[in-house]
Residue frames as a rotation matrix with the C-alpha (Angstrom) as fourth column:
UNK 1
-0.004 -0.705 -0.709 -8.51
0.951 -0.223 0.215 -47.80
-0.310 -0.674 0.671 -72.92
UNK 2
-0.838 -0.284 0.465 -8.61
0.464 -0.819 0.337 -44.78
0.285 0.499 0.819 -75.27
UNK 3
0.051 0.951 0.305 -12.30
0.312 -0.305 0.900 -44.21
0.949 0.049 -0.312 -74.37
UNK 4
0.595 0.123 -0.794 -11.45
0.799 0.014 0.601 -44.15
0.085 -0.992 -0.090 -70.64
UNK 5
-0.457 -0.840 -0.291 -8.56
0.832 -0.520 0.193 -41.74
-0.313 -0.154 0.937 -71.28
UNK 6
-0.654 0.306 0.692 -10.86
0.310 -0.726 0.614 -39.39
0.690 0.616 0.380 -73.29
UNK 7
0.476 0.866 -0.155 -13.49
0.461 -0.095 0.882 -39.47
0.749 -0.492 -0.444 -70.49
UNK 8
0.234 -0.489 -0.840 -10.76
0.943 -0.098 0.319 -38.64
-0.238 -0.867 0.438 -67.96
UNK 9
-0.806 -0.563 0.184 -9.65
0.592 -0.760 0.267 -35.62
-0.010 0.324 0.946 -70.02
UNK 10
-0.239 0.809 0.537 -13.28
0.271 -0.475 0.837 -34.47
0.932 0.345 -0.106 -70.41
UNK 11
0.652 0.440 -0.618 -13.80
0.682 0.015 0.731 -34.64
0.330 -0.898 -0.290 -66.62
UNK 12
-0.183 -0.826 -0.532 -10.50
0.912 -0.345 0.222 -32.86
-0.367 -0.445 0.817 -66.02
UNK 13
-0.796 -0.088 0.599 -11.43
0.436 -0.769 0.467 -30.11
0.420 0.633 0.650 -68.52
UNK 14
0.203 0.959 0.198 -14.90
0.359 -0.261 0.896 -29.67
0.911 -0.111 -0.397 -66.97
UNK 15
0.523 -0.085 -0.848 -13.42
0.850 -0.019 0.526 -29.42
-0.060 -0.996 0.062 -63.46
UNK 16
-0.576 -0.808 -0.119 -10.91
0.780 -0.588 0.216 -26.81
-0.245 0.032 0.969 -64.69
UNK 17
-0.570 0.431 0.700 -13.64
0.310 -0.675 0.669 -24.75
0.761 0.598 0.251 -66.39
UNK 18
0.555 0.798 -0.232 -15.89
0.488 -0.087 0.869 -24.84
0.673 -0.596 -0.438 -63.31
UNK 19
0.212 -0.570 -0.794 -12.93
0.927 -0.140 0.348 -23.87
-0.309 -0.809 0.499 -61.12
UNK 20
-0.781 -0.521 0.344 -12.03
0.615 -0.735 0.286 -21.00
0.104 0.435 0.894 -63.45
UNK 21
-0.129 0.828 0.545 -15.64
0.231 -0.509 0.829 -19.71
0.964 0.233 -0.126 -63.47
UNK 22
0.657 0.361 -0.662 -15.77
0.685 0.082 0.724 -20.04
0.316 -0.929 -0.193 -59.66
UNK 23
-0.233 -0.835 -0.499 -12.52
0.910 -0.368 0.190 -18.10
-0.342 -0.410 0.846 -59.28
UNK 24
-0.779 -0.009 0.627 -13.72
0.386 -0.795 0.468 -15.35
0.495 0.607 0.622 -61.63
UNK 25
0.307 0.947 0.096 -17.01
0.336 -0.203 0.920 -15.14
0.890 -0.250 -0.381 -59.68
UNK 26
0.490 -0.177 -0.853 -15.16
0.871 0.068 0.486 -15.02
-0.028 -0.982 0.187 -56.36
UNK 27
-0.553 -0.809 -0.201 -12.84
0.775 -0.588 0.232 -12.26
-0.306 -0.028 0.952 -57.59
UNK 28
0.106 0.710 -0.696 -15.82
0.262 -0.696 -0.669 -10.24
-0.959 -0.112 -0.260 -58.84
UNK 29
-0.855 -0.432 -0.286 -14.79
-0.170 -0.288 0.943 -10.33
-0.489 0.855 0.173 -62.48
UNK 30
-0.660 0.722 -0.209 -18.12
-0.103 0.189 0.977 -11.94
0.745 0.666 -0.051 -63.40
UNK 31
-0.702 0.530 0.476 -21.44
-0.593 -0.065 -0.802 -12.21
-0.394 -0.846 0.360 -61.60
UNK 32
-0.676 0.421 -0.605 -23.18
-0.307 0.585 0.751 -15.37
0.669 0.694 -0.266 -62.74
UNK 33
-0.704 0.404 -0.584 -24.76
0.684 0.607 -0.405 -16.26
0.191 -0.685 -0.704 -59.43
UNK 34
-0.060 0.713 0.699 -26.50
0.325 -0.648 0.689 -12.87
0.944 0.268 -0.193 -59.14
UNK 35
0.158 0.103 -0.982 -25.62
0.987 0.009 0.160 -12.19
0.025 -0.995 -0.100 -55.54
UNK 36
0.860 0.284 0.424 -25.83
0.300 -0.953 0.031 -8.61
0.413 0.101 -0.905 -54.38
UNK 37
0.799 -0.596 -0.083 -22.50
-0.174 -0.361 0.916 -8.68
-0.576 -0.717 -0.392 -52.57
UNK 38
0.618 -0.584 0.526 -20.38
0.786 0.442 -0.432 -9.25
0.020 0.680 0.733 -55.66
UNK 39
0.064 -0.703 -0.708 -17.17
0.407 -0.629 0.662 -7.25
-0.911 -0.330 0.246 -55.90
UNK 40
-0.197 -0.101 0.975 -17.89
0.980 -0.038 0.194 -6.52
0.018 0.994 0.107 -59.56
UNK 41
-0.916 -0.168 -0.365 -17.74
0.179 -0.984 0.004 -2.85
-0.359 -0.061 0.931 -60.49
UNK 42
0.117 0.993 -0.013 -21.21
0.490 -0.069 -0.869 -1.34
-0.864 0.096 -0.494 -60.99
UNK 43
-0.012 -0.053 0.999 -21.96
0.992 -0.123 0.006 -0.04
0.123 0.991 0.054 -64.46
UNK 44
0.116 0.102 0.988 -22.85
0.117 -0.989 0.088 3.38
0.986 0.105 -0.127 -63.05
UNK 45
-0.305 -0.323 -0.896 -21.29
0.877 0.273 -0.396 4.28
0.373 -0.906 0.200 -59.72
UNK 46
-0.653 0.185 0.734 -23.15
-0.208 -0.976 0.061 7.59
0.728 -0.113 0.676 -59.43
UNK 47
-0.904 0.346 -0.252 -24.88
0.376 0.359 -0.855 7.53
-0.206 -0.867 -0.454 -56.04
UNK 48
-0.326 0.885 0.332 -28.65
0.444 -0.166 0.881 7.77
0.835 0.434 -0.339 -56.24
UNK 49
-0.971 0.036 0.238 -29.99
-0.209 -0.622 -0.755 10.47
0.121 -0.782 0.611 -53.97
UNK 50
-0.496 0.861 -0.114 -33.31
0.865 0.479 -0.151 9.56
-0.075 -0.174 -0.982 -52.37
UNK 51
-0.314 0.486 0.815 -36.10
0.289 -0.769 0.570 11.99
0.904 0.415 0.101 -53.16
UNK 52
-0.975 0.080 -0.209 -36.97
0.170 -0.343 -0.924 14.26
-0.146 -0.936 0.321 -50.27
UNK 53
-0.331 0.932 0.145 -40.70
0.664 0.121 0.738 14.27
0.671 0.340 -0.659 -49.66
UNK 54
-0.584 0.231 0.778 -42.70
-0.467 -0.880 -0.089 17.12
0.664 -0.415 0.622 -48.19
UNK 55
0.529 0.848 -0.040 -44.80
-0.511 0.356 0.783 14.38
0.678 -0.394 0.621 -46.55
UNK 56
-0.190 -0.682 -0.706 -41.85
0.284 0.650 -0.705 13.03
0.940 -0.335 0.070 -44.55
UNK 57
-0.939 -0.094 -0.331 -42.87
0.344 -0.263 -0.901 15.22
-0.003 -0.960 0.280 -41.63
UNK 58
-0.118 0.991 0.063 -46.55
0.930 0.088 0.356 15.59
0.347 0.101 -0.932 -40.71
UNK 59
-0.509 0.126 0.851 -47.92
-0.133 -0.989 0.067 19.13
0.850 -0.079 0.521 -40.43
UNK 60
-0.993 0.078 0.093 -49.22
-0.086 0.095 -0.992 19.61
-0.087 -0.992 -0.087 -36.84
UNK 61
-0.252 0.964 -0.085 -52.80
-0.902 -0.266 -0.341 20.06
-0.351 -0.009 0.936 -38.09
UNK 62
-0.053 0.169 -0.984 -52.52
-0.694 0.703 0.158 16.67
0.718 0.691 0.080 -39.80
UNK 63
-0.840 -0.339 -0.424 -52.17
0.056 0.723 -0.689 15.02
0.540 -0.602 -0.588 -36.41
UNK 64
-0.640 0.696 0.327 -55.59
-0.695 -0.342 -0.633 16.21
-0.329 -0.632 0.702 -35.21
UNK 65
-0.916 0.359 -0.182 -58.09
0.248 0.860 0.446 13.34
0.316 0.363 -0.876 -35.13
UNK 66
-0.500 0.838 0.217 -61.87
-0.864 -0.499 -0.065 13.68
0.054 -0.220 0.974 -35.13
UNK 67
-0.951 0.169 0.260 -64.23
0.085 0.949 -0.305 11.00
-0.298 -0.268 -0.916 -33.84
UNK 68
-0.152 0.940 0.306 -67.37
0.972 0.199 -0.129 12.40
-0.182 0.277 -0.943 -35.41
UNK 69
-0.333 0.106 0.937 -69.19
0.531 -0.800 0.279 15.60
0.779 0.590 0.211 -36.17
UNK 70
0.680 0.547 -0.488 -70.16
0.701 -0.290 0.651 16.56
0.214 -0.785 -0.581 -32.62
UNK 71
0.538 -0.425 -0.728 -68.69
0.378 -0.651 0.659 19.93
-0.753 -0.630 -0.190 -31.68
UNK 72
-0.175 -0.604 0.777 -67.49
0.979 -0.022 0.203 20.71
-0.105 0.797 0.595 -35.21
UNK 73
0.233 0.171 -0.957 -66.79
0.263 -0.959 -0.107 24.44
-0.936 -0.227 -0.269 -35.58
UNK 74
-0.181 -0.374 -0.909 -65.44
-0.800 -0.482 0.358 24.21
-0.572 0.792 -0.212 -39.12
UNK 75
-0.160 0.137 0.978 -66.62
0.405 0.912 -0.061 22.10
-0.900 0.386 -0.201 -42.08
UNK 76
0.447 0.265 -0.854 -66.04
-0.617 -0.600 -0.509 23.07
-0.647 0.755 -0.104 -45.71
UNK 77
0.441 -0.128 0.888 -65.11
0.444 0.892 -0.092 21.49
-0.780 0.434 0.450 -49.05
UNK 78
0.035 -0.470 -0.882 -62.43
-0.807 -0.534 0.252 22.49
-0.589 0.703 -0.398 -51.57
UNK 79
0.916 0.250 0.314 -62.05
-0.004 0.789 -0.615 20.36
-0.402 0.562 0.723 -54.73
UNK 80
0.016 -0.991 -0.137 -58.70
-0.600 -0.119 0.791 19.04
-0.800 0.069 -0.596 -55.94
UNK 81
0.987 0.142 0.074 -57.82
-0.018 0.561 -0.828 17.83
-0.159 0.816 0.556 -59.44
UNK 82
0.085 -0.996 0.034 -54.35
-0.379 -0.001 0.925 16.44
-0.922 -0.092 -0.377 -60.21
UNK 83
0.985 0.152 -0.079 -53.21
-0.120 0.285 -0.951 16.09
-0.122 0.946 0.299 -63.82
UNK 84
0.108 -0.980 0.169 -49.91
-0.279 0.133 0.951 14.38
-0.954 -0.149 -0.259 -64.60
UNK 85
-0.852 -0.520 -0.060 -48.71
-0.148 0.128 0.981 14.47
-0.503 0.844 -0.186 -68.21
UNK 86
-0.678 0.637 -0.367 -52.28
-0.647 -0.280 0.710 15.03
0.349 0.719 0.601 -69.40
UNK 87
-0.270 0.581 -0.768 -53.86
0.263 0.812 0.522 12.21
0.926 -0.061 -0.372 -67.38
UNK 88
0.227 0.437 0.870 -56.06
-0.735 -0.510 0.447 12.87
0.639 -0.741 0.205 -64.37
UNK 89
-0.732 -0.528 -0.431 -54.80
-0.043 0.666 -0.744 11.19
0.680 -0.526 -0.510 -61.21
UNK 90
0.320 0.934 -0.157 -57.48
0.054 0.147 0.988 9.78
0.946 -0.325 -0.004 -58.93
UNK 91
-0.578 -0.359 0.733 -57.48
-0.694 -0.255 -0.673 10.63
0.429 -0.898 -0.102 -55.24
UNK 92
-0.723 0.245 -0.646 -58.49
0.298 0.954 0.028 7.58
0.623 -0.172 -0.763 -53.25
UNK 93
0.328 0.875 0.357 -61.74
-0.265 -0.278 0.923 7.56
0.907 -0.397 0.140 -51.34
UNK 94
0.959 0.167 -0.228 -61.43
0.182 0.255 0.950 7.56
0.217 -0.952 0.214 -47.55
UNK 95
-0.069 -0.987 0.142 -57.97
0.527 -0.158 -0.835 9.15
0.847 0.017 0.531 -47.65
UNK 96
-0.666 -0.281 0.691 -57.29
-0.354 -0.695 -0.625 10.34
0.656 -0.661 0.363 -44.11
UNK 97
0.368 0.812 0.453 -59.80
-0.881 0.148 0.450 8.01
0.298 -0.564 0.770 -42.46
UNK 98
0.947 0.009 0.321 -58.77
-0.182 0.840 0.512 5.18
-0.264 -0.543 0.797 -40.10
UNK 99
0.487 -0.864 -0.127 -55.00
-0.265 -0.007 -0.964 5.69
0.833 0.503 -0.232 -40.41
UNK 100
0.027 -0.563 -0.826 -52.17
0.770 0.538 -0.342 4.74
0.637 -0.627 0.448 -38.06
UNK 101
-0.903 -0.323 0.283 -52.21
0.114 -0.816 -0.566 8.32
0.414 -0.479 0.774 -36.74
UNK 102
-0.507 0.816 0.279 -56.01
-0.854 -0.430 -0.294 8.37
-0.120 -0.386 0.914 -36.40
UNK 103
-0.959 0.176 -0.221 -57.22
0.120 0.962 0.246 4.78
0.256 0.209 -0.944 -35.93
UNK 104
-0.324 0.935 -0.141 -61.01
0.941 0.335 0.058 4.47
0.101 -0.113 -0.988 -36.17
UNK 105
0.249 0.348 -0.904 -61.18
0.399 -0.887 -0.232 8.26
-0.883 -0.303 -0.360 -36.64
UNK 106
0.576 -0.056 0.815 -60.59
0.793 -0.203 -0.574 10.86
0.198 0.978 -0.072 -39.35
UNK 107
-0.548 -0.802 -0.237 -57.99
0.810 -0.580 0.092 13.54
-0.211 -0.142 0.967 -39.91
UNK 108
-0.183 0.401 -0.897 -58.91
0.099 -0.901 -0.423 17.19
-0.978 -0.166 0.125 -40.18
UNK 109
-0.085 0.138 -0.987 -58.54
-0.955 -0.293 0.041 16.83
-0.283 0.946 0.156 -43.97
UNK 110
-0.626 -0.054 0.778 -59.95
-0.008 0.998 0.063 13.70
-0.780 0.033 -0.625 -45.60
UNK 111
-0.629 0.491 -0.603 -62.02
-0.733 -0.115 0.671 12.33
0.260 0.863 0.432 -48.46
UNK 112
-0.108 0.636 0.764 -65.06
-0.446 0.655 -0.609 10.09
-0.888 -0.407 0.213 -48.56
UNK 113
0.839 0.410 0.359 -65.23
0.175 0.421 -0.890 9.70
-0.516 0.809 0.281 -52.34
UNK 114
-0.118 -0.931 0.346 -62.70
0.723 0.158 0.672 9.65
-0.680 0.330 0.655 -55.18
UNK 115
0.529 0.442 0.724 -64.07
0.833 -0.433 -0.344 12.76
0.161 0.786 -0.597 -56.92
UNK 116
-0.368 -0.795 0.483 -61.49
0.622 -0.596 -0.507 15.19
0.691 0.114 0.714 -55.46
UNK 117
0.476 0.590 0.653 -63.81
-0.181 -0.660 0.729 16.64
0.861 -0.465 -0.207 -52.81
UNK 118
-0.585 -0.708 -0.395 -61.73
0.367 0.203 -0.908 17.30
0.723 -0.676 0.141 -49.69
UNK 119
0.668 0.733 -0.129 -63.51
0.399 -0.207 0.893 17.56
0.628 -0.648 -0.431 -46.36
UNK 120
-0.574 -0.775 0.264 -61.88
0.181 -0.434 -0.883 20.07
0.799 -0.459 0.389 -44.02
UNK 121
0.568 0.820 -0.068 -63.29
0.133 -0.010 0.991 19.76
0.812 -0.572 -0.115 -40.51
UNK 122
-0.587 -0.789 -0.181 -62.25
0.312 -0.014 -0.950 20.80
0.747 -0.614 0.254 -37.05
UNK 123
0.125 0.581 -0.804 -63.42
0.979 0.061 0.196 21.44
0.163 -0.811 -0.561 -33.52
UNK 124
0.161 -0.109 -0.981 -61.98
0.312 -0.937 0.156 24.95
-0.936 -0.331 -0.117 -33.85
UNK 125
0.983 0.139 0.118 -61.81
0.161 -0.352 -0.922 27.24
-0.086 0.926 -0.368 -36.88
UNK 126
0.160 -0.987 -0.028 -58.28
0.273 0.017 0.962 27.07
-0.949 -0.161 0.272 -38.30
UNK 127
0.500 -0.194 -0.844 -56.41
-0.834 -0.371 -0.408 28.27
-0.235 0.908 -0.347 -41.37
UNK 128
0.434 -0.254 0.864 -55.59
0.048 0.964 0.260 24.96
-0.899 -0.072 0.431 -43.05
UNK 129
-0.112 -0.534 -0.838 -52.92
-0.874 -0.348 0.339 24.87
-0.472 0.771 -0.427 -45.78
UNK 130
0.654 0.342 -0.675 -53.10
-0.702 0.606 -0.373 22.35
0.281 0.718 0.637 -48.66
UNK 131
-0.374 -0.908 -0.189 -49.94
-0.680 0.407 -0.609 20.77
0.630 -0.099 -0.770 -47.21
UNK 132
-0.396 0.272 0.877 -52.06
-0.791 0.383 -0.476 19.20
-0.466 -0.883 0.064 -44.44
UNK 133
0.700 0.714 0.005 -54.02
-0.599 0.591 -0.539 17.10
-0.388 0.375 0.842 -46.94
UNK 134
0.512 -0.567 -0.645 -50.88
-0.504 0.409 -0.760 15.93
0.695 0.715 -0.076 -48.77
UNK 135
-0.554 -0.710 0.434 -49.16
-0.764 0.226 -0.605 15.06
0.331 -0.667 -0.668 -45.46
UNK 136
-0.023 0.648 0.762 -52.21
-0.733 0.507 -0.453 13.06
-0.680 -0.569 0.463 -44.32
UNK 137
0.873 0.358 -0.330 -52.26
-0.480 0.516 -0.709 11.36
-0.084 0.778 0.623 -47.73
UNK 138
0.427 -0.809 0.405 -48.52
0.142 0.502 0.853 10.64
-0.893 -0.306 0.329 -47.42
UNK 139
0.490 -0.189 0.851 -47.72
0.872 0.113 -0.477 12.23
-0.005 0.975 0.220 -50.79
UNK 140
-0.481 -0.754 -0.448 -45.16
0.654 -0.649 0.389 14.85
-0.584 -0.105 0.805 -51.79
UNK 141
0.386 0.475 0.791 -46.33
0.866 -0.483 -0.132 18.21
0.319 0.736 -0.598 -53.14
UNK 142
0.300 -0.228 -0.926 -44.58
0.349 -0.877 0.329 21.56
-0.888 -0.422 -0.184 -53.33
UNK 143
0.646 -0.024 -0.763 -43.00
-0.563 -0.689 -0.456 23.82
-0.515 0.724 -0.459 -55.94
UNK 144
-0.462 -0.886 -0.033 -40.47
-0.712 0.348 0.610 21.07
-0.530 0.305 -0.791 -56.81
UNK 145
-0.706 0.251 -0.663 -43.16
-0.433 0.587 0.684 18.66
0.561 0.769 -0.306 -58.03
UNK 146
0.204 0.838 0.507 -45.81
-0.978 0.198 0.067 16.18
-0.045 -0.509 0.860 -57.04
UNK 147
0.980 0.072 0.188 -45.42
-0.101 0.984 0.149 12.58
-0.174 -0.165 0.971 -55.86
UNK 148
0.239 -0.944 0.229 -42.10
0.479 0.320 0.818 11.33
-0.845 -0.086 0.528 -57.34
UNK 149
0.442 -0.010 0.897 -42.39
0.871 -0.235 -0.432 13.64
0.215 0.972 -0.095 -60.36
UNK 150
0.529 -0.334 -0.780 -39.67
0.375 -0.733 0.568 16.27
-0.761 -0.593 -0.263 -60.00
UNK 151
-0.456 -0.859 0.232 -37.98
0.572 -0.084 0.816 16.65
-0.681 0.505 0.530 -63.40
UNK 152
-0.302 0.437 0.847 -40.66
0.882 -0.208 0.422 18.69
0.360 0.875 -0.323 -65.16
UNK 153
-0.881 0.091 0.463 -42.82
-0.160 -0.981 -0.113 21.74
0.444 -0.174 0.879 -64.64
UNK 154
-0.470 0.736 -0.487 -45.67
0.883 0.397 -0.251 22.19
0.009 -0.548 -0.836 -62.22
UNK 155
-0.811 0.325 0.486 -48.52
-0.202 -0.936 0.289 24.68
0.549 0.136 0.825 -62.25
UNK 156
-0.593 0.682 -0.427 -51.36
0.781 0.360 -0.510 25.18
-0.194 -0.636 -0.746 -59.81
UNK 157
-0.681 0.491 0.543 -54.53
-0.118 -0.806 0.580 27.12
0.723 0.331 0.607 -60.46
UNK 158
-0.735 0.557 -0.386 -57.18
0.547 0.153 -0.823 28.07
-0.400 -0.816 -0.418 -57.94
UNK 159
0.269 0.939 -0.216 -60.57
0.404 -0.313 -0.859 28.90
-0.874 0.144 -0.464 -59.43
UNK 160
0.761 0.049 0.647 -58.87
0.648 -0.012 -0.761 29.25
-0.030 0.999 -0.041 -62.82
UNK 161
0.838 -0.493 0.233 -56.16
-0.453 -0.867 -0.206 31.68
0.303 0.067 -0.950 -61.67
UNK 162
0.208 -0.856 -0.474 -52.47
0.281 0.516 -0.809 30.68
0.937 0.035 0.348 -61.48
UNK 163
0.865 0.051 0.499 -51.39
-0.456 -0.334 0.825 30.41
0.208 -0.941 -0.266 -57.85
UNK 164
0.114 -0.921 -0.372 -47.82
-0.167 0.351 -0.921 29.87
0.979 0.167 -0.114 -56.63
UNK 165
0.167 -0.006 0.986 -48.64
-0.975 -0.153 0.164 29.25
0.150 -0.988 -0.031 -52.97
UNK 166
-0.303 -0.258 -0.917 -48.48
-0.371 0.919 -0.136 25.48
0.878 0.299 -0.374 -53.68
UNK 167
-0.326 0.152 -0.933 -48.43
0.642 0.760 -0.101 23.61
0.694 -0.632 -0.345 -50.34
UNK 168
-0.897 -0.083 -0.434 -49.03
0.399 -0.572 -0.716 26.86
-0.189 -0.816 0.547 -48.44
UNK 169
-0.630 0.739 0.240 -52.35
-0.182 -0.440 0.879 27.59
0.755 0.510 0.412 -50.15
UNK 170
-0.851 0.431 0.300 -54.98
-0.317 0.033 -0.948 28.16
-0.418 -0.902 0.108 -47.47
UNK 171
-0.808 0.579 0.106 -57.98
0.537 0.650 0.538 25.95
0.243 0.492 -0.836 -48.17
UNK 172
-0.747 0.649 -0.146 -61.43
-0.505 -0.696 -0.510 27.54
-0.433 -0.307 0.848 -48.50
UNK 173
-0.126 0.814 0.567 -64.94
0.199 0.581 -0.789 26.35
-0.972 0.014 -0.235 -49.23
UNK 174
0.780 0.617 0.104 -65.69
0.157 -0.032 -0.987 25.76
-0.606 0.786 -0.122 -52.89
UNK 175
0.051 -0.826 -0.562 -62.13
-0.747 -0.405 0.527 26.27
-0.662 0.393 -0.638 -54.15
UNK 176
0.985 0.086 0.150 -61.36
0.041 0.726 -0.687 24.48
-0.168 0.683 0.711 -57.39
UNK 177
0.260 -0.965 -0.020 -57.66
-0.666 -0.194 0.720 23.58
-0.699 -0.174 -0.693 -57.14
UNK 178
0.999 -0.032 0.025 -55.98
0.040 0.666 -0.745 22.08
0.007 0.745 0.667 -60.21
UNK 179
0.226 -0.972 0.056 -52.39
-0.501 -0.067 0.863 20.87
-0.835 -0.223 -0.503 -60.04
UNK 180
0.993 0.063 -0.096 -50.85
-0.113 0.407 -0.906 20.13
-0.018 0.911 0.411 -63.43
UNK 181
0.193 -0.967 0.167 -47.47
-0.344 0.092 0.935 18.45
-0.919 -0.238 -0.314 -63.82
UNK 182
0.965 0.021 -0.260 -45.70
-0.257 0.234 -0.938 18.00
0.041 0.972 0.232 -67.16
UNK 183
0.516 -0.817 0.258 -42.54
0.450 0.515 0.730 15.89
-0.729 -0.260 0.633 -67.48
UNK 184
0.185 -0.575 -0.797 -39.57
-0.717 -0.634 0.291 17.23
-0.672 0.517 -0.530 -69.41
């Protein structure tokens, strides 16, 4: 009889504890289940601002698609090197080729290899800013930073000379563009 009474108290105690935990979870005092709709206070209620990207809106020249080299009036090659915190960042081969904007075609600015050689081509001769390549690539670049790196310092050189035109730099044949970003 005593054994049955002890088992009854153990069951009663377990039910009470589970009920208490359930009530605390429901009220948002604890979050043991891990649901995202808990009423628990966040540790840091500072709203996180999404990073604005210069690539959010495509430059009009980035929307020009080429289906080959017939009728090309412009074709030249600047070179781009990106260094982030001392490490060189690779630019993917075939960037700007067969995209959703230019399916089975290529954008005015594109790569074929991952060596930083940018092909700038067009049916008409145009002044093409560096922004066009970054927009086609879908990456942020301006005086505020590169990619998601915005809390440090950025420097761009063109043929060894510091240049502050950043995304507005007009591309030219043989340019050696180096973008260096250093985190704080």
